[in-house]
N, C-alpha and C positions, 0 to 999 in steps of 0.2 A: 288360596293360601295368602296371596298378596293382600286381599281384602281383609282377611282375618288379622293379619299382621298389622295393617293400618288401624283397625279397630282397637287392637290390644295396645298399640303405642299411644293412642289417644287416652286410653284409660290409665296408662302407666308412662307418663312423659319421660321418665328417667331411663326407660328401657329402649334400646334400638336393636332391631332384628334384621339381619341381612339374609335374604333368601338366595340360595345357590342351587339351581336345578341340577340333578344328576342323571346320567345316562344309564339305562338298564344294563347295557353291555359292560360298563366299567364300574358299576355300583360297588361290588365287593372289592375289586382291586384298588380303586381310588381310596376307599376308606382304610384298607389295610396299609397303604402307603402313608396316609395321614397319621394313623395310629403309631407307626414306627417312629415318627418324629414328634408325636404328641403336639402337633401344631394345627390340628384341624378344628372343626366346629364344636360348639357347645352341644348342639343337637344334631344327630345324624340318623339315617335310616338304613336298614338292611332287611332282607327277606326274613320272614318269621322263623323261629325255632333255631335250627343249628347255625345258620348264618349269623344270627344274633348271639346265640350262646357261645359260639366259637370265639367271637370277639370279646365276650365277657370273660371267658376262660383265659384269654390272652392279656387280660388286664386293661382293656380299652373301654369298658362300659361300667358306669356307676349304677348300682341297683336303684331303679326308680322307686321301689318300695321303701327306700330310706327317706323319701321326700314326699310321698303321697300316702294319705291315710288308707287303712284297709276298707273303710266304708266307701271311699271314692273308687278304689280299685274294684270293689265288688260289682260296680255298675258296668265294668268293661267286659266285652265279649272276647273270648279267646286267649285270656291271660295264661292259661296252662301251656300254651305253645312257647312262651318265653320265660318259663320259671325253672329254676334249678336250686336245689337245697333250700327251698322255702323263700328264695329271693326272686322278685320279678324284675327283669332287666330291660323290658321295653314296653312301650305303650301301643296298644292296638289302635289303628286309625280307622280302618274299614274292613268289612268282610266281603269276599267275593266268591262266587261259584263259577264253574265253567260248564254250562249246559251245552248240549248238542242242539244247535239251531237247524231248522229245516224250512225250506221254501215250499209252502203249501201249493202254490201254483205249479211249480216244477214237478212236485210229487203227483199232482193230478194229471199232468201231461204224460207221466209215465204209468198212469193207472195205479198209483200207490195211495191207499186210503188212510193208513195209520203209520205213525213213526216206528222205527225199529226198536223192539224191546230186548232182543237178544242179538248176539253177534251173528248168528245164522241169518236173522232177519236183515241185518245190515248188509251182509254179502248178497242176499237176494235182492234187496232194494238197489244195490249198486248195479247189478246185472240189468235190472229193468230200466234204470236211468241211462245206462250206457246204450242200451238198445234204442232208447228214445233220443239219442244224440246229446245227452246232458252229462256234464262232468259231475260225478256223484259227490265228492268231498273236496272242498277247496282249502288248502292249508300250505304253509311254507316251513321249510326246515333247514334253510341255509345257516341260520344261527343256532339250530339245535333245539329251539323251544317247542316245536311241535312234538318232538320226541320226549321232551320233559313233561309236557301235558299228557301225552299218551301213557307215560310211566305212571303219572298220578291217577289217571282215569282207569286204566286197565291193570296196572301193576299191583294195585291194592286188592284186586278181586280174588286172588288165591290166598289171601291172608285172613286170619281170624282176628288179628290185632296188629297194631304198629310195633308191639313188643317183639314180634317175630322178626320184623325187618331189622330192628336194632341189634338183635343177636347175630344176624347175618353180616351186618356192617362191621362188627368187631371181630368176626371170624369164628364165632361160636356155632354157626350154621353155614352150610355151603351156599354161597351167593349164586352159584350156577344152577342150583336146584330150580326146576320150573316154577316152584312156589314163588320165587323171587324174580326170576328173569324170564319166565315163560311168556310174558307179554310180547316178546319180540316175534313170536309165532303169529298171532293175529295181526300184528303190524305188517309182517312180511306178506300175509295173505291179502291185506288191503292193497299193498304195493303191487304184488304179482297179478292180482285180478283187475288192475286198472281202476281201482276205486278212488285213488288219489290223483290230483292233477299231475300231468306229465312233468311239469317244471317245478315240482315241490322242492327238489334239492337245490335249486338256484334262486329261490325266493325266501325272504325272511318271513317270520311268522305273520306279521301284520300285512305284508304284501300278498301272501297266500290267502289269508282270511278275506282280503278285500275282494276276492273273486265272488264270495257269497254276497257281499254288499252290493256288487255290481250286477247281481242276478246271473252270474256265469257259473255257479255251482249250486247244487241242491242242498248241501249240508256243510256245516263247519262248526267246530268248537269255538266258543268265544266267551270272554268274561261278561258279566252282567252289563257293564257299561257299553261294551261293544255291541252286544245284542240289542240294547236299547237303540243304539245308533242305526243298526240295520233296520229295525222296525220303522224308524222315522224316515229312512231313505226309501225302503221298498214298499212301505205301507204295513200298518199293523195287521191287516187282514191276510198278509202273505207270510209273515214270520211267526213261527211257533217254536217251542223248545221241548226237549225231552231229556231224560237222564242218559248217561252213556250206556249203550246196550250192554246187557249182562253177558259176560264171557266166562268168568271164573266161578269157583265153587266155595270160596271162603266167606266168612261172615261179613267181611268188608265189601263184598260184591253188592250188598244190599244197602249200603250207606252212600250218601252223596259226597261230592268233593267240594269242600269249602275251606278257605283259609283267611286269616286276617292279612295275609300277604305282606306288604311293606309295614314295618314297625319302627316307631321313633324311639330313640333312647338318648340318654345324657352321657356324654363322653367322660371318661375317668379324669381327664386333665382339665376339664372345664373349671373356670374360676367363678362360674355363675350357675352352679347346680340348682340352687333353690329357685332362682328366676326362671331357669329352663323348665323345671318341673311345673311351675305356675303357668307358664305358657301352654304346656302340653295339657294341663288340666282345663285351661280356658278353651281349648279346641273341643273338649268334651261337654261344654255347656250346651243345654238343650237347643238354644237358638242357633248355635254353630253346627250342631248335628243336623238340624233341619236345612241349614244353608248348604252344608256339604252335599246332602242328598239332592237338593234342587239343582246344584251346579254340576254334579257328576253322574247322577242316576245310579250311584253305588251306595250301598247301605253302610251307615256308620257302625263301628264295632262298639255299641253301647246300648244297654238295656233301656236307657232313657229315650231312645229313638222311638217315635210313635209310628207304628205301621200304618196308621190311618193317613199318614202323609202320602202313601202309595195310592195313586188314583187309577192306574191302568192295570188291566188283567195280567199282562205279561210280567209287570213288576211284582205283582202280588204272588204270582207263581214262583218267580225267582226268589223272593223273600222266604216263602214257605220251604223251598229247597235249602236255601242257605242256612236257615235257622233250625233245620231238622236235627234230630238227635244223632250223635255219633259221627257227624260229617267230618271228613279229614282230607288233608292234602298231603299225599305221601312224600312228595319231593322235599318237604320241610325237614324230613328226618335224615337226609343225606348230608354228610360233611360237604362244604363247598367244592373241594377238589374232586370228590367222588361224583358230585352232581355234574360238574363241568367235563371232567376227563372220562367219566363213565356213563352217566345218564344221557347227557346231551350228545356225546360222541357216539354212543351205541345206537341211538336213534338215527343219527346221520348215516351210519353204516347201512341200515335197512333202506332208507329213502334214497340212497345213492346206488342201490342195487346189490348190496352185500347180503351175506347169508345170516341166518339166525345164529349159527354157531360163532360167526365172527363178531356179531353184536354182543353176545353173551361173554365172549372172551375179552372184549373191550371193557365191559363192566367189571369183570373179575380183576383184570390188571389194575384198574383204577382203585379198587378197594384195597388190594394188596399193597399198592404203592403208598396209599394214604396211611395204612397201618405201619408200614416200615419207616416212613419219613416224618411222621408226626406223633412221636411217642407220648408227648404231653397231652395233646388234643385227644389221642386215643384213650388215655387214662381218664381224662375228664368226661369224655363221651361214655365210657364204660360205667363210670360212677353215676352219671345221669341216667343211663339206661336201667340201672339197678334200682332206681327209686320207685 
């Protein structure tokens, strides 16, 4: 990003851009505070869909579609995630999936020849790995993010569409129905069967995943870029990926988990909206898409990106999964407070040794609290869900 800013400023000497990195843990809260005083940046980022749209509903985001032509926007991937009432509110920067990576050498040591395709396969492989003295799955959930990933990977599997979840969020369906929160049962099974590293509750997501990168765990979920890093560290011959094992029976059990993740938008108070839009369009120029992929190993969210740029087999496999039809990241459809107080917190209940019923109740309370304390956001979410 620093290099792209430098290039842009050379092309536009009258424009100065200051880059201020943000922390994952404070991304939503920091921007909410800035929005209250309307003294923050011209361009900001939030996670896709509801984290973006909730800020738009609060009047903090200017529609980017007011400043970028339809022909330009048509090249971008994932715009539906940040669209409401025909307006696009944020620019997709990249797309990522979260495959399940496995160490082929550790699998061979446990006499496992194929990756798990179903949840029963996963439990069976866990038992074989434990018998061979190998930690089956390395993850961390001190920050709640493993639980959030589990929600997106397994939580969608009993749904036929995201429309069903929207109805449960606004109270038109029972969020405690196993269709919506039944995922805590397989999560509990992994915990109770010793499939997860013993210290999962005391490690952050990245600390837990690092066990896989160190060869100390046979499996881990990771983003495309992280998986690329593991392959470079452990050797491409040892690292392979598969989709999340099938557990549920809904139509979404058969689609992959992909999102544009972090999305960039123009703030409503910016005095430089046109200039901000021009810089965001610059990031989508073909040479910058290529540069992005070369620097990060993560795919740009743009149809102009040339898949021929992907040279390794692992990258080609991830691109095929990320660009597959119907791919969805379920967490995007949760209001931020429900995500934090319900989704992340409920997963922590399980990894800390709690029961399925306690986790489900945690999620229920978070959705009810959101509906009672945020009437305007609920109204906007309900209108968005009805489109």
